[in-house]
C-alpha positions in Angstrom: 149.0 118.2 68.4 147.1 115.2 69.8 148.6 112.4 71.8 145.8 110.1 70.6 146.5 107.6 67.8 144.6 108.7 64.8 143.5 106.1 62.2 142.2 106.2 58.6 138.7 105.4 60.1 138.9 108.6 62.1 139.3 110.5 58.9 136.1 108.8 57.6 137.5 106.0 55.5 136.7 102.4 56.7 139.0 99.8 55.3 136.9 97.2 57.0 133.7 98.4 55.2 135.7 98.3 51.9 136.7 94.7 52.6 133.1 93.7 53.3 132.0 95.4 50.1 134.7 93.7 48.1 133.7 90.3 49.5 130.1 90.8 48.3 131.3 92.2 45.0 133.6 89.2 44.4 130.6 86.8 44.5 128.7 88.7 41.9 131.7 89.2 39.6 132.7 85.6 39.7 129.3 84.7 38.3 130.2 86.5 35.1 133.6 85.0 34.6 134.4 82.7 31.6 137.3 80.8 30.2 138.9 84.0 28.9 139.1 85.6 32.4 142.6 85.2 33.8 142.5 87.0 37.1 140.5 87.2 40.3 138.7 90.3 41.6 141.2 92.1 43.8 144.1 91.9 41.4 145.8 95.2 40.6 144.7 94.8 37.0 142.1 92.5 35.3 143.5 90.1 32.7 141.5 88.8 29.8 142.7 86.6 26.9 143.3 88.6 23.8 143.2 85.6 21.4 140.6 85.8 18.7 141.2 82.8 16.4 137.9 83.1 14.7 138.6 86.6 13.5 140.8 87.6 10.6 141.4 91.1 11.9 139.9 91.8 15.4 139.2 95.4 16.3 138.8 96.4 19.9 136.0 98.9 20.6 135.9 100.7 24.0 133.5 103.1 25.6 133.0 104.8 29.0 129.8 106.3 30.4 127.8 107.1 33.5 124.2 107.0 34.7 123.8 110.8 35.2 121.2 112.2 37.5 119.1 109.0 37.2 121.1 108.2 40.3 119.1 110.8 42.2 116.0 108.5 41.8 118.0 105.6 43.3 118.8 107.7 46.3 115.3 108.9 46.8 113.6 105.5 46.3 116.3 103.4 48.0 116.3 101.1 44.9 120.0 100.5 44.0 119.9 97.2 42.0 118.8 98.8 38.7 121.3 101.6 38.1 124.2 99.1 37.7 122.3 97.3 34.9 121.5 100.7 33.4 125.2 101.4 33.2 126.2 98.1 31.7 123.4 98.1 29.1 124.1 101.7 28.1 127.8 100.8 27.4 126.9 97.6 25.6 124.6 99.6 23.3 127.3 102.2 22.6 129.8 99.7 21.2 127.1 97.7 19.6 126.5 100.5 17.0 129.9 99.7 15.5 129.1 96.0 15.4 131.1 95.0 18.5 130.1 92.3 21.0 131.1 93.0 24.6 134.1 91.3 26.2 134.6 92.8 29.6 133.3 95.6 31.8 134.9 97.6 34.6 133.2 100.0 37.0 134.0 103.0 39.2 131.9 103.5 42.3 132.6 106.5 44.6 130.8 107.6 47.7 131.4 109.7 50.9 130.6 106.9 53.3 130.8 103.3 52.1 127.6 101.3 52.8 128.6 97.7 51.8 124.9 96.6 51.2 124.2 99.6 48.9 127.5 99.0 47.0 126.7 95.3 46.7 123.2 96.1 45.4 124.6 98.3 42.7 127.2 95.7 41.7 124.5 93.0 41.7 122.7 94.9 39.0 125.9 95.2 37.0 126.7 91.6 37.3 123.2 90.6 36.2 123.4 92.7 33.1 126.9 91.5 32.3 125.7 87.9 32.4 122.8 88.7 30.2 125.1 90.3 27.7 127.8 87.6 27.8 130.2 90.1 29.3 132.7 89.6 32.1 132.7 92.0 35.1 136.5 92.0 35.2 137.2 94.5 37.9 136.7 98.1 39.1 137.3 100.7 41.8 135.3 101.3 45.0 136.3 104.7 46.4 135.3 106.1 49.8 135.9 109.9 49.9 134.6 111.6 53.1 133.1 115.1 52.6 133.2 114.7 48.8 129.6 113.4 48.3 126.5 114.2 50.3 125.4 111.5 52.8 123.6 108.6 51.1 124.8 109.5 47.6 127.4 108.0 45.2 128.6 108.3 41.7 128.9 105.5 39.1 130.8 105.1 35.9 131.5 102.2 33.6 134.1 101.2 31.0 133.6 98.5 28.4 135.7 96.7 25.8 134.3 94.7 22.9 135.5 93.2 19.7 134.4 93.1 16.1 136.2 91.6 13.0 137.3 94.5 10.8 135.3 93.1 7.9 132.1 93.4 10.1 132.5 96.9 11.4 129.3 99.0 11.0 130.3 102.5 10.1 127.4 104.0 8.2 129.5 104.8 5.1 127.2 103.0 2.7 124.0 104.8 3.8 122.4 106.4 0.8 119.1 108.3 0.0 116.3 105.8 -0.2 117.5 103.7 2.7 115.0 102.9 5.4 115.1 104.1 9.0 113.9 101.6 11.6 113.3 102.0 15.3 113.6 99.6 18.2 111.4 100.7 21.0 112.7 101.7 24.4 110.9 101.1 27.7 111.5 104.5 29.2 114.0 107.4 29.4 116.9 104.9 29.4 119.7 107.0 31.1 119.3 110.4 29.6 117.3 113.6 30.1 116.9 113.0 33.8 117.8 116.6 34.9 114.9 117.9 32.8 112.6 115.1 33.8 113.2 115.7 37.5 112.6 119.4 37.0 109.3 118.7 35.2 107.9 116.1 37.6 109.2 117.3 40.9 109.6 121.1 40.6 106.9 122.0 38.1 104.5 119.2 38.6 104.9 118.9 42.3 105.0 115.1 42.3 106.9 112.9 44.7 108.7 109.7 43.7 105.9 107.6 45.1 103.1 109.6 43.3 100.9 107.2 41.3 100.1 108.5 37.8 97.2 106.9 36.0 98.6 107.7 32.5 101.8 105.7 33.5 100.1 102.9 35.4 102.8 103.2 38.0 104.5 105.6 40.3 106.8 108.4 39.1 109.8 106.7 40.7 109.1 103.3 39.1 108.6 104.8 35.7 111.8 106.8 35.9 113.8 103.9 37.1 112.8 101.6 34.2 116.0 99.8 33.3 117.9 101.0 30.2 117.6 97.8 28.1 120.3 96.2 26.0 119.6 95.9 22.3 122.2 93.2 21.8 119.8 90.3 21.9 117.8 91.7 19.0 120.8 92.9 17.0 123.2 90.1 17.7 121.8 87.6 15.1 122.3 90.3 12.4 125.9 91.1 13.2 127.4 88.3 11.2 125.8 89.8 8.1 127.0 93.3 8.8 130.0 94.9 7.1 131.9 93.5 4.1 132.3 89.9 3.3 136.0 89.0 4.0 136.2 87.5 0.4 135.4 90.9 -1.1 138.3 92.5 -2.9 140.3 95.2 -1.0 138.6 98.6 -1.3 135.1 97.4 -2.0 133.0 99.7 0.1 129.7 99.3 0.0 129.0 96.6 2.6 126.8 93.7 1.6 125.4 93.4 5.1 121.9 93.8 6.3 122.7 96.6 8.7 124.2 99.8 7.2 124.1 101.9 10.4 123.1 101.9 14.0 122.5 104.8 16.4 121.9 104.5 20.1 119.4 107.2 21.1 121.0 108.6 24.3 122.0 112.1 25.3 121.1 114.4 22.4 118.1 112.4 21.4 117.3 111.9 17.7 118.7 115.2 16.6 122.2 114.8 17.9 122.8 111.0 17.7 121.6 110.0 14.2 123.9 112.5 12.4 126.9 110.8 14.1 126.5 107.9 11.7 125.6 109.6 8.5 128.0 110.1 5.6 128.2 113.5 3.8 125.3 114.5 1.7 122.5 112.6 3.4 119.9 113.4 6.1 117.2 111.5 7.8 113.5 112.2 7.8 111.6 110.8 10.8 107.8 110.4 10.6 106.4 111.1 14.0 103.4 109.0 14.8 104.7 105.8 13.2 105.6 104.3 16.6 103.8 104.4 20.0 105.4 107.2 22.0 105.4 106.2 25.6 102.9 108.2 27.8 105.7 109.6 30.0 107.0 111.7 27.2 103.6 113.3 26.4 103.2 114.0 30.2 106.5 115.7 30.5 105.9 117.8 27.3 102.6 118.9 28.7 103.9 119.7 32.2 106.6 122.1 30.9 105.1 123.2 27.6 108.3 121.7 26.1 108.8 122.3 22.4 108.9 119.3 20.0 112.5 120.2 19.0 113.6 120.1 22.7 111.8 116.8 23.3 113.5 115.2 20.3 116.9 116.7 21.3 116.7 115.6 24.9 114.8 112.3 25.0 114.5 109.1 23.1 110.7 109.5 22.7 110.2 105.8 22.9 112.9 104.7 20.4 116.1 103.3 21.9 118.0 102.2 18.9 117.9 103.4 15.2 118.7 100.9 12.5 119.4 102.0 8.9 119.2 99.4 6.1 118.1 99.1 2.4 114.4 98.7 1.8 114.9 95.1 0.7 116.3 94.2 4.1 113.8 96.1 6.3 111.5 93.1 6.8 114.2 90.9 8.2 115.1 93.1 11.1 111.9 93.1 13.2 111.8 96.8 14.0 109.3 99.6 13.3 109.7 101.6 10.1 109.8 105.2 11.3 111.5 107.2 8.5 113.8 107.3 5.5 117.2 108.6 4.4 117.1 111.6 2.0 119.6 113.9 0.4 120.6 116.7 2.8 123.2 118.4 5.1 123.6 115.6 7.7 120.6 116.6 9.8 117.4 115.1 11.1 113.9 116.3 10.2 110.9 115.4 12.3 107.7 115.4 10.2 
């Protein structure tokens, strides 16, 4: 038994560092607040107005996600102001596929030893993405847990809530054979497939994060840290025409909207994500070569002799969001026609 006075800091947790981090976070979060925000950062719970006078039957849509092993690139490069934006944009896209616009976002940041500047850099990226998406950074949790994470590393998770009027929900139920499959291009791996990508580049290829690759026109680290973009700006103008018209009689199911279905191409690639929105009895046929696949995917496939199926099951292959609509509406969406809906057992064929 010691006679010395032991503090929380002696156990590896610095309340002072936490306070410094929160002070920085508060600045960034306040920049995302709007008239619906009813609490300050630091409250036990974030409060947000639940009034939706312009909606007949508002439906809340929620999602949670992480950034995965893309964080390893942030640790190795020392670039921390992009992974927060990755997280927000990923979550925004996940609720967007059901027609929801984001309302507010909360984060969970956990590390072994809190470095206020690193934490603030991560949150700065989150706040920037929240502002760009019209979303409030309502609160979160910053946890310092000594011995739980390796030095210099942290974990990151996000939670989002959005809203859509029930009449405007996008659920894929009206998708039928003959519909058109459109693709909105991605600018990189987004936030999925990084465990395989890191193995291919760093173990098999022997590259370093600062290795410059002519095919990519940049370093490996910069290419892999390309920010997961939000597709809300492109899809948002179309949301009011999604779903059923509120004046339609009860039980009228096919929607008269432009968008019949949306699929965010994240973990599971084309093969696992597109079937999530398909009704029974339909499949999707994707015509490879109808869009420009980013060079990074060809390079990875060559490095590991990766099969086509594995590539399309792991990566987005240069397409970040799938849009399904009738042929008549395809021209109004501004995306690349990459396939069609056919009769089948709810699968995806790459041809």
